[in-house]
C-alpha positions in Angstrom: 0.0 0.0 0.0 2.8 2.5 0.9 4.6 1.7 -2.3 1.5 2.5 -4.4 0.9 5.8 -2.5 4.5 6.8 -3.0 4.3 6.0 -6.7 1.0 7.9 -7.0 2.5 10.9 -5.2 5.7 10.8 -7.3 3.5 10.8 -10.5 1.5 13.7 -9.1 4.6 15.7 -8.3 6.1 15.0 -11.8 2.8 16.2 -13.4 2.8 19.4 -11.3 6.4 20.0 -12.2 5.6 19.6 -15.9 2.6 22.0 -15.5 4.8 24.5 -13.7 7.4 24.4 -16.4 4.6 25.0 -19.0 3.4 28.0 -17.1 6.9 29.4 -16.8 7.3 29.1 -20.5 4.0 30.9 -21.1 4.9 33.7 -18.7 8.3 34.2 -20.5 6.5 34.4 -23.9 4.1 37.0 -22.6 6.9 39.1 -21.2 8.9 38.9 -24.3 6.0 39.7 -26.6 4.5 42.5 -24.5 7.7 44.1 -23.1 8.2 46.5 -26.1 4.6 47.6 -25.8 4.9 48.2 -22.1 8.1 50.2 -22.5 6.5 52.4 -25.1 3.5 53.0 -22.8 5.8 54.0 -20.0 7.8 56.4 -22.2 4.6 58.0 -23.4 3.3 58.4 -19.8 6.7 60.0 -18.8 6.6 62.4 -21.6 3.0 63.4 -20.9 3.8 63.8 -17.2 6.8 66.0 -18.1 4.7 68.2 -20.4 1.9 68.7 -17.8 4.5 69.3 -15.1 6.2 72.0 -17.2 2.8 73.6 -17.9 1.8 73.5 -14.3 5.2 75.0 -13.3 5.3 77.6 -16.0 1.7 78.9 -15.6 2.1 80.7 -12.3 5.4 82.3 -13.4 3.7 83.4 -16.7 0.8 85.0 -14.9 3.1 86.8 -12.5 5.2 88.0 -15.4 2.2 89.4 -17.3 0.9 91.1 -14.1 4.3 92.7 -13.5 4.5 93.8 -17.1 1.1 95.4 -17.0 2.0 97.2 -13.7 5.2 98.4 -15.4 3.2 99.7 -18.4 0.7 101.5 -16.1 3.6 103.3 -14.4 4.8 104.8 -17.7 1.5 106.4 -18.4 1.6 108.5 -15.2 
């Protein structure tokens, strides 16, 4: 009885190892196939974040510069 159980468990373990190897292969294929697409998406997001960050940083400075320029122009008229 013990020998049969051992053989059954050994077969189950061998089957699980085979299935695990199959899954590992599938994961590698997915990573290899999708990696360029993922990198492009990351680069696009970084560029968009940089653009919006620059706009958000430049907007207050631009408003202050315009106000200062208008104040300066109003002083010349007096």
